[in-house]
C-alpha positions as CSV (number, residue, x, y, z in Angstrom):
1,M,-97.4,-5.8,22.4
2,A,-99.7,-5.5,19.4
3,G,-101.1,-8.9,20.1
4,F,-102.7,-7.6,23.3
5,Y,-105.4,-5.9,21.3
6,S,-107.4,-6.9,18.2
7,A,-106.4,-5.6,14.8
8,Q,-109.6,-3.6,14.7
9,T,-108.4,-1.6,17.7
10,L,-104.8,-1.2,16.5
11,V,-105.1,-0.5,12.8
12,A,-105.1,3.3,12.3
13,A,-107.3,5.2,10.0
14,S,-105.8,7.1,7.1
15,N,-105.8,10.4,8.9
16,K,-106.1,9.6,12.6
17,P,-105.5,6.7,15.1
18,D,-108.4,4.2,15.4
19,Y,-109.2,4.7,19.0
20,P,-111.3,2.2,21.0
21,T,-115.1,2.7,21.0
22,I,-118.0,1.4,23.1
23,Q,-118.1,-1.5,20.6
24,D,-115.0,-2.9,22.4
25,F,-117.2,-3.4,25.5
26,L,-120.5,-4.3,23.6
27,P,-119.2,-6.6,20.8
28,P,-121.6,-8.3,18.5
29,E,-122.7,-11.9,19.1
30,I,-120.5,-14.5,17.5
31,L,-122.2,-17.7,18.5
32,F,-125.8,-18.7,18.8
33,Q,-127.1,-15.4,17.6
34,G,-130.7,-14.6,18.4
35,T,-131.0,-17.2,21.1
36,P,-130.9,-16.9,24.9
37,F,-127.5,-18.6,24.7
38,A,-125.9,-16.0,22.5
39,I,-122.2,-15.5,23.1
40,N,-120.1,-12.5,22.3
41,R,-116.4,-12.0,22.6
42,I,-116.3,-11.1,26.2
43,I,-118.5,-14.0,27.2
44,L,-116.3,-16.3,25.2
45,V,-113.3,-14.9,27.1
46,R,-115.0,-15.7,30.4
47,I,-115.7,-19.2,29.3
48,I,-112.2,-19.8,28.1
49,A,-110.7,-18.3,31.3
50,T,-112.9,-20.4,33.5
51,V,-112.1,-23.6,31.7
52,V,-108.4,-22.9,31.8
53,L,-108.5,-22.0,35.5
54,L,-110.4,-25.2,36.4
55,L,-108.1,-27.3,34.3
56,V,-104.9,-25.8,35.9
57,L,-106.2,-26.2,39.4
58,G,-107.6,-29.7,38.7
59,I,-104.4,-31.0,37.1
60,T,-102.3,-29.4,39.9
61,A,-104.4,-31.1,42.6
62,S,-104.4,-34.5,40.9
63,R,-100.6,-34.4,40.6
64,A,-99.9,-32.9,44.0
65,K,-96.9,-34.3,45.8
66,L,-95.8,-34.3,49.4
67,V,-92.7,-32.5,48.4
68,P,-94.1,-29.9,46.0
69,G,-92.3,-28.8,42.8
70,R,-92.1,-25.1,41.7
71,W,-95.5,-25.0,40.1
72,Q,-97.3,-26.7,43.0
73,S,-95.5,-24.4,45.4
74,A,-96.7,-21.4,43.4
75,V,-100.3,-22.5,43.5
76,E,-100.1,-23.3,47.1
77,W,-98.6,-19.9,47.9
78,V,-101.6,-18.2,46.3
79,L,-104.0,-20.4,48.2
80,D,-102.1,-19.8,51.5
81,F,-102.0,-16.0,50.8
82,V,-105.7,-15.8,50.4
83,K,-106.4,-18.0,53.5
84,N,-103.8,-16.4,55.9
85,S,-103.3,-12.8,54.6
86,I,-106.9,-12.1,53.7
87,V,-109.5,-14.3,55.4
88,Y,-107.7,-15.2,58.7
89,E,-106.2,-11.8,59.0
90,V,-109.6,-10.1,58.9
91,M,-111.9,-12.8,60.5
92,G,-109.6,-15.0,62.5
93,E,-109.1,-18.7,61.9
94,L,-112.2,-20.0,63.7
95,R,-114.7,-17.8,61.9
96,G,-112.8,-17.6,58.7
97,K,-112.6,-21.3,57.9
98,R,-116.2,-21.1,56.6
99,Y,-115.3,-18.5,54.0
100,V,-111.9,-19.6,52.8
101,P,-113.4,-21.4,49.7
102,M,-115.6,-18.5,48.8
103,I,-112.9,-15.8,49.1
104,T,-110.4,-18.0,47.3
105,T,-112.8,-18.5,44.4
106,V,-113.5,-14.8,44.2
107,F,-109.8,-13.8,44.4
108,M,-108.5,-16.3,41.8
109,T,-111.4,-15.9,39.4
110,I,-111.3,-12.1,39.4
111,A,-107.5,-12.1,39.0
112,V,-107.6,-14.5,36.0
113,F,-110.5,-12.6,34.4
114,N,-108.7,-9.3,34.9
115,L,-105.4,-10.7,33.4
116,C,-107.2,-11.7,30.2
117,G,-106.8,-8.2,29.1
118,E,-103.1,-8.7,28.9
119,I,-103.2,-12.0,27.1
120,S,-102.7,-12.1,23.3
121,G,-105.8,-13.4,21.5
122,L,-108.1,-12.6,24.4
123,N,-107.4,-8.9,24.4
124,I,-109.9,-7.7,27.0
125,A,-110.5,-8.3,30.7
126,A,-113.5,-10.5,31.3
127,T,-114.5,-8.1,34.1
128,A,-114.5,-5.1,31.7
129,T,-118.3,-5.0,31.5
130,I,-120.5,-4.5,34.6
131,T,-122.2,-7.9,34.6
132,M,-119.4,-10.0,36.0
133,P,-118.4,-7.6,38.8
134,L,-122.1,-7.4,39.7
135,V,-122.4,-11.1,40.0
136,F,-119.5,-11.3,42.5
137,A,-120.9,-8.3,44.4
138,I,-124.3,-10.0,44.7
139,W,-122.5,-13.1,46.0
140,T,-120.8,-11.1,48.7
141,F,-124.2,-9.3,49.4
142,G,-125.8,-12.7,50.0
143,Q,-123.0,-13.9,52.2
144,Y,-123.0,-10.9,54.6
145,W,-126.7,-10.8,54.9
146,G,-126.8,-14.6,55.4
147,A,-124.2,-14.3,58.1
148,A,-126.1,-11.5,59.8
149,I,-129.4,-13.4,59.9
150,R,-127.8,-16.6,61.0
151,E,-125.6,-15.0,63.8
152,K,-127.8,-12.2,65.0
153,G,-131.2,-12.6,63.5
154,L,-132.7,-10.2,61.0
155,G,-134.3,-7.9,63.6
156,T,-131.2,-7.5,65.7
157,Y,-129.0,-7.0,62.7
158,L,-131.2,-4.2,61.3
159,K,-131.5,-2.6,64.7
160,E,-127.7,-2.5,65.2
161,E,-127.1,-1.2,61.7
162,L,-129.9,1.3,61.4
163,I,-130.0,2.6,65.0
164,P,-126.4,3.0,66.4
165,E,-126.1,3.5,70.1
166,G,-125.8,7.0,71.4
167,V,-127.3,8.7,68.3
168,P,-130.0,11.2,69.3
169,A,-133.5,10.3,68.1
170,P,-133.9,13.3,65.7
171,V,-130.7,12.4,64.0
172,L,-131.9,8.9,63.4
173,I,-134.3,10.3,60.8
174,L,-131.3,10.8,58.6
175,V,-128.9,8.1,59.9
176,A,-131.2,5.1,59.6
177,P,-132.1,5.5,55.9
178,M,-128.4,6.2,55.1
179,N,-127.3,3.1,56.9
180,L,-130.0,1.0,55.2
181,L,-128.9,2.4,51.9
182,E,-125.3,1.4,52.7
183,I,-125.9,-2.2,53.5
184,L,-128.5,-2.6,50.7
185,I,-127.0,-0.6,47.8
186,I,-123.7,1.2,48.5
187,R,-121.6,-1.9,49.5
188,P,-122.4,-4.1,46.5
189,L,-122.5,-1.1,44.2
190,S,-119.0,0.1,45.3
191,L,-117.6,-3.4,44.8
192,T,-119.1,-3.5,41.3
193,I,-118.1,-0.1,40.1
194,R,-114.6,-0.2,41.5
195,L,-113.7,-3.4,39.7
196,F,-115.6,-2.6,36.5
197,A,-114.3,1.0,36.2
198,N,-110.6,0.1,36.8
199,M,-110.7,-2.7,34.2
200,M,-112.5,-0.6,31.6
201,A,-110.2,2.4,32.1
202,G,-107.1,0.3,31.9
203,H,-108.3,-1.3,28.6
204,I,-109.0,2.2,27.1
205,V,-105.7,3.8,28.2
206,L,-103.6,0.9,26.9
207,A,-105.5,0.8,23.6
208,L,-105.0,4.5,23.2
209,C,-101.2,4.1,23.7
210,L,-101.0,1.3,21.2
211,A,-103.2,2.9,18.6
212,T,-101.2,6.1,18.8
213,T,-98.0,4.1,18.5
214,Q,-99.3,2.4,15.3
215,F,-100.4,5.7,13.9
216,F,-97.1,7.7,14.4
217,L,-94.7,4.8,13.5
218,F,-96.5,3.4,10.4
219,E,-99.2,5.7,9.2
220,V,-97.7,9.2,9.3
221,A,-95.3,10.0,6.6
222,N,-93.6,12.7,8.7
223,K,-90.4,11.2,10.1
224,A,-90.4,13.8,12.9
225,M,-93.3,11.9,14.5
226,V,-91.4,8.7,14.8
227,P,-89.8,9.6,18.2
228,L,-93.4,10.3,19.5
229,G,-94.5,6.9,18.2
230,G,-91.5,5.3,20.1
231,L,-92.5,7.2,23.2
232,M,-96.0,6.0,23.0
233,F,-94.8,2.4,22.5
234,V,-92.8,2.7,25.8
235,A,-95.8,4.2,27.5
236,G,-97.9,1.3,26.2
237,F,-95.4,-1.3,27.5
238,A,-95.3,0.5,30.9
239,M,-99.1,0.5,30.9
240,T,-99.2,-3.2,30.2
241,L,-97.0,-4.0,33.2
242,F,-99.0,-1.6,35.3
243,E,-102.3,-3.2,34.2
244,M,-101.0,-6.6,35.2
245,F,-100.3,-5.2,38.7
246,I,-103.7,-3.5,38.8
247,A,-105.4,-6.7,37.7
248,C,-104.1,-8.5,40.8
249,L,-104.5,-5.5,43.1
250,Q,-108.2,-5.2,42.2
251,A,-108.7,-8.9,42.9
252,F,-107.1,-8.4,46.3
253,I,-109.2,-5.4,47.1
254,F,-112.4,-7.1,46.1
255,A,-111.6,-10.2,48.2
256,I,-110.5,-8.2,51.3
257,L,-113.6,-5.9,51.2
258,S,-115.9,-8.9,50.8
259,T,-114.2,-10.5,53.8
260,V,-114.6,-7.2,55.8
261,Y,-118.3,-6.9,54.9
262,I,-119.0,-10.5,56.0
263,N,-117.0,-10.0,59.2
264,L,-119.1,-6.9,60.1
265,S,-122.2,-9.1,60.1
266,Y,-120.9,-11.1,63.1
267,P,-121.3,-10.1,66.7
268,E,-118.3,-8.1,67.8
269,N,-117.4,-10.4,70.7
270,D,-118.0,-13.7,68.8
C-alpha cells in the first residue's frame, strides 16, 4: 500500500499528516530542465506507460498463436470488448470498422494511464493533469467534425445542429448559439474535465487515507489513535481497489462517449 505513493506524500510531519499538495500535480522538472523537452514525473510516467503498452501489445502480436494461451486470450478479449461492446454496439459494424483502431487506442491508453496511479513506483495517474485528457478530447473533436464534413458537408451539418426542425424562429436566437457551443466547446470540455477530475480526486482521496494511516499508526504517541490508523488503512486499501475500478470505468466512458459523438455526425438513415 505505501508503495503506491511517494515517500514525500506519505511521511507525516511531526504534528500533522503530510497531506498532498498541488505540487503532486505540478512536479518539478527532472530531466532536460530549461529546454523545450523538459520532463517532469508525470510526463515520465506517460512515457514509461506508453513504452510498456506498446511492448506488451507488440510482443503479444508477434507471438500470437492459432490456439491462444491465457495471456493472448486476455488481450484479445479486451480488443473484442472495445470492438463489439463499444464501437459496433453504438455505430454498427459497417460504419464502426473505420473507428475501431481509434477507439481501441483511446480505451487502452487511457486505462493504462489511469492505472499508473495504483502502480508502485509510478504513484500517479498519467491523466491526473488536464493536458492528456485534453489531447484525447481534441482527437475526438477532430474525428466527429471530420465525419460530419465528409458525410454531410459543413453547411448541412451546421444547419442540422444549429437549426433543429420544428423550433420556432424566435427561439432559435437562443437555441442556435447553445447548440454551436455544445459541438465546439461543451463536448470536448466535458470529456476532458470528467477524466481529469476523477483521476485527480482519486489520487487526493487515496493519498489522504494513506497519509492519515501513517500519522496515526507511527507518528502519534497516543495508543488510543492506533485503531483509527487501522481504520484509515482499511479505507485506503478499499480506495485502492475502487480506484482501479474507476480507472477502467473512466476509460470505458471516454471511449463510448467518443463513439457516440462521432456517430451523431453521420446521417441518421445511413
